[in-house]
N, C-alpha and C positions, 0 to 999 in steps of 0.2 A: 428464491427470495420468498417463496409462499409461506414459510413457517413464520417470517419476520412480518410480511403483511398482515398475517391473521393476528398479530399482537397489536398492530397498529389499528386494525379494525375492531379489536376487542376493547381498545383504549376508548374508541368513539362511542361505543355502547355504553361503557363505564361513565363517560363523561355526561352523556345524555339522560343517564339514569340519575347519578348523584350530584351533577352541577345544574342541568338544565330541567330535570324532572320535577315532578310535583313537590317531592319531599325536599330538595334542594338541600341534602345532608350537609354538605360542606360549608353552608352558611353558619353552622354551628361547631365546625371544626377548625375554621381558618386561624382562630386564636390559641388554639391548643388542644391536647388530648387528655381524656379521663377513662382509660380502659380500666376495668375492674379486674381483668385476667391477664397474666403471663403465660403464654404457652411454649415450652421448649420442645420443639418438634424436629424431626428428621428432613434432610434437605431432600429426600425422596419425592420425585415429581407426582407421585400417586398419594401423597399424604399432606395436602395443603390445609392446615387447620381452619382458615377462613371458609374453605369449601366445604371441609367435613361438618364444621358447626354451622352453617349457613349462617355467617356473620357479616356484619356490615362493616365499612371503615370506621375506625375509632373504637370498635368493640374489644378487640383483642391486641395485646403487645406480644410480638412473635420472635423467637429466637429459634433460627434453624442452624443444625450442623449435621454431620454425618453421624448416624445412630443416635439422634437427640441426648447427646451425654452433657451431664454437668460435672465438670472437673472440681477437685477439692479446692477449698479456698487456699489461696497462696498469696503471702505478703511479701513478695521477693523483688518487687520493683519492675515486674516484666510487663508485657503487654498482653491482657487477657480479655479477649472479646466477649465471651460468654460471661464471665464475671462482671464485667462493666456493664452490660445489658441488664443483668440480674440485679445489681446495685441500683441502676437508674429506675427499674421497674418497681422495686421494694422500697427504696428512700425516697425518691423523688415522685414517681407517679403514685405509690402507696396502694399499689394493687392489693385485692382482698385474696385472690387465689393463684398458686402456680400450679401449673398442670404440665408434668412430664408425659409426653405423648409418644409411646413407642409404636412399633407395628410390626406384623409379620413380614416375612421375606425381605428382612433389612440386610441391604448390601454390605454396610459396615460391620454387622454381626457375623456375616458370612465371611468377610475377611479376617475378622478376628478369630474365627474359628478354623482358618487356613485356607480360605479361598483365595481369589484373586487380589494382590495386593499392589501398592506403591509405597513409595519412601514416606510421603506424608501420612497416608492414611494409616499406615502400620504404626507409626508413632503416636498419631492421635487416637487410636482404639486400644492403646495401652492402658488409658484411663479406665476402659472396661474389663481389664484382665481378670480382675476379682470376679466377675460375673461369670466369665468362662470357667474359672476354677470351681465355681459353685456347682456346676452341673453334676447331679448325681448319676456317678457312673455304673451303679449297681442296679439301675433300673431300666426295663425295655421301653420303646418308644410308646407302645400301647398303654404302660402305666403311667407315664409320665408326659406324654407329649414328644415331639421332635426335639433333638439337641438344641436346634437353633431356636425355637420357640421358648424353651427353658431360658436360654441365654438371653434372649431379647426381653423377657419379663424380668429376669434377674437384674439386667443392666438399668431397667427402670428404676428398681428399688435401690440399686447402688447410687444411682443420680439422686434419689430422694434423700438418702443419707448424707450425700455430698452437699445438698442444699443446706442442711442443718449445720454445715462447717462454716457458713457465712454468718459472721455476727448480725448483719442486718435482717438476714432472714430468721434466724434463731431466736432472736429477741421478740419479733412479731408473731412467730409461732407460739412462743411460750405466754404471751399475753393476749392471744386469740384475735390479734389483728389480722392474721394472715393464716391460711390454710393452705397445705400442700397435698396434691392429688398424683397417684401413679395411674396412667390410663393406657390401654393397649388397642389398637384398632387392627382387627383381624381382616386382612385384605380377601382372603379365601371365601369367609362366610358372611362379611360386611357387618359383624358385630363390633360393638365398642364395649371392652371390659374395663372394670375399674379394680385397683387392688383394695381389698377389705382386710385390714390389718387385725380384726377380730377373728377372722378364720384363717387368715395368712395366705390367701389366695385371690386370684383374680377372677371376679364374677361380672357376668353381663349387666350392663347400665340399660335401665329401661326408660326411653323418653317419656315426658309426660305431654301427652297429646290433648 
């Protein structure tokens, strides 16, 4: 029970800071939320957006799934969790930015490339099949990085393209109410990279201190 006990203890610290502390942040959050950023992140326990970006409650609207994937828009009457969250963030909360946050050593991408799989993860990762096909087969690791890294970053770009298949997103991007970003957290180096469409590559993002 030690792990569970640590969660309860952690909640105590959270409550003391945000409910009982000097800031009393939840005094302003009880009636609703107004985040400006939607982050679509991986379920990986090492890549928590609130921790990575040192955010406070109410600052980020977060969707997490295996390999931070955005499926293409489908109007088929099905049950679509990512699509529902995306629609709510764009249309109801009117976020100003959407960040697709990928990362190195992603288990979902490893499954896509032939690693350990299960029935559900295999089906889910079919969304990123195009990213696996995009890997340049005629380049060495030294020239282009590891196969997994290429696929991880390519899947981010695929998710960015899929975002634009949603009318609620496309409309807001076209009239500059919304900006989409592709970011990649390198667990090995601790760097945060952002996709630069002008040079068509991921480049280190430098924090403003």
